[in-house]
N, C-alpha and C positions, 0 to 999 in steps of 0.2 A: 374548320371547327376541330377536326381530328388533330390537325397539326398543332393547334393551340393546346389541346388537351394533352398531347404527347409532351409538349414542352413543360407544361405545368407538372405533369406526373414525373418527368425526369428531374425537374428541379426539386420536387418534394422528396424523391428518392435520394438525391445527392445531399440534401439538407439533413435527412434522417441518418445517412451514413456518417456525415460530419459529426452530428450530435452523438451518435453511438461511439464514434472513434474517440471523442473527447472523454466520454464516460468510461470507455474501456481503459484509456490511459490513466484516468483518475483511480479506477479500481486497481490497476497494476501498481500505481504509486502506493496505494494503501496496503496491498499484499507485501510489497518489498519493505515498506516501513514497518509493518507488523512483524515480519520475519526478523529484521535486524533488531528491533526493540525486544523481541521475545527470545530469540535463539542466537543472535549474532555474538560471536565470541571474539573479543579484541585480540586474543592470542592466535587467531587463525592466520596462517601465512598470507601475506599480500593483502587479502581482503580485510583482515582484522585491523591493520594499520590505516589503510587508505579508504575503507568504506565503513566498516562496523564502528570503529572507535569515534570518528568524527560525528556520526549520527548519534551515538550514545552520549558523547560529551555535549552535544547540542542541548540535551535536557538540562544539564547543569549550567551551561552558558548559552542561552537561547539567542542572544543578540550577536554572537560572534559571526554568524553567517552573513549578517548585514554589512560587516566590515571586510569581508573577503572580496576578491576581484570577481568581475563578471565571468571570466573564463575559468577560474578555479571552481566557481559554483556550477557552471553549466557545461564545462568541457567534457566531463565523463558522460553526461547524458547525450551530448552531441555525437560523441564517438560511438556510443552504443546504438543510437538511432541511425547513424550512417551505416553501421554494419547490418542492421535489420533492413534498411532500405536496399542495400545491395542484394540481400537474400530475396526480398520481395520482388526485385526486378528480375532476378534469375527465374523465380517461380511464376512470374506473371501475375502477382497479387497486388498490382498497383491500382488502387481505386480511392474514392473519397474517404472511405473508412480507414484504410491503412495509412494514408497520407496525413489525415487529421490526427490519428493516434500518435504517429511518429512526431509530428510537429508539436503536439501537446507535450509529449514526453521530453522533447528537447528543452522546453521551458518550464517543466514541472518544478525544478529546484528554484527557479526565479519566481514563480508564482508563490511558492512557499515562503521565500524571503520577503516578498511584498506583504505577507500577512504579519511579519514582524516589524515592518517599518512604520514609523508614525505617519499620520495622514499627509503632513506637509512634504514628505519625501516619496510619496506614491504618485504616479501619473494620474491625472484626473479621470481618465478613462478606466484605469485599473480600480480606482476607488468606487466609481460608479458601478462597475461590474461586481465588485465585492459586496456592495450594499444589496445587490439583487441576487446574490448567491451563485452567480455564474462562475466567479472565481472565489477561491478560498478566502474568507474574511478573517480579520484578526480575532473577532469574537468567537467564531467557530473554531479556529485553530487553537486558541488559548485554552479551550477545554481539554485538549490533549496534554497541555503542560500543567494542568491543575487537577487532573484525575488519575494520578499515579501512572501517567503516560501509557495507559492501556485502552484508550478510546480515541475516536476521531483520527484514524490513521490516514485517510485519503487526503492528499495535499494539493489537489487541483481545483475542486469545486466544493460547494456546500451540499451537494445533492445526494451523494451516496452515504455519507457518514451517519446521518440519523437512522436510516433503515438498517445498516449493518450493525450498529450498536444496539438498536432496539431488538433485533433478532438474535443478538449475541453470536454472530457468525464466527468471530475470531475466538471467542471462548469455547465454542463447540469444536472448532478445529484443534485448539490446544488440548481439549479433552481427548479427542480422537488420537492425536499424536502421542499424548501421554499414555493412553490405554494400549495402543498398538505398538508404538515405538519405544515406550518406556523412557521418553525424553521430556524433562520438565523445563519450564521457562528458565532462561539464564539466571535471572536475579534470585531465584529460589536456590540456585546452586552456588553462585558466586557472590551474591549480595553486593553489587557494585554501587557503593555510596547511596545517594538519594534515590537512585532508580529502583531500589528494592522496596520502597514504600508502596504498600498496597498490593504488590505482586504476590506476597506470601499468602494473602487471603484469597483463595480461589472462589469463583462464583459457583452457585449451585449447578448451573448448566455445565460448566467444565467438569466438576466433580462427578456429575451424573454420567456424562458421556465417557469420561476416563474409566470409571468403574465398569460400565457395561462393555466398553471396547476391550478392556482387559479380560473380561469373561469370555468374549467372543474369540479373542486371540488364544486363550488357553484351550478352547474347544477345537479351534482350527489346527493348532500345533500339537495337540495331544496325540501320543502314539496310538495307532489302531491296535486294539487287543487281538491277539492271535486266538483263533478258535481251536479248542482242544480236539484232537482227532479221536474218534471212537476206537 
């Protein structure tokens, strides 16, 4: 009896770790996507040409990614995941969570590409998973391309985007960065073509956080007045 319960418990723990690993990879894809869309500068050495600009240009040419080769789409993710795998092996952090997160990260770009492909060019299993929200669906991802490119950043599943957008997580972080770091989103400074649409109109949440973060920064960095000696 106890052996069976141990097996069931172990299986449940492994399943939970795999699920959390997939969601963690989804969240990381959203954070990276948000950072590139918001702060990525195409003029940055190396990253600007090979990482930032292709992602930025994707908004103007969303179907170009479907015509690229498999290795050009997934090679960078594979290399990065392999590097993390080596680190995790050295640190002894190999478990169902880390392995599922790395495996999901390897194919995050491909999952995103599937959301741009027509139904006839998607594997049946992929289409089935997309309809159930397990993988990013075309309907879900298209909202990113039709809302000034400042929503629906996560590119693996449909599960995290609604909550992140409803809570305005990325707008709040932008406000914090603007208030403390005095750094505005790229499009408000550079105005890169169609990407600037909607970005210049800040949400209330971002304005609120930016203003109060700036006040806190002023208080923290203000010089301490010297006491006059009697």
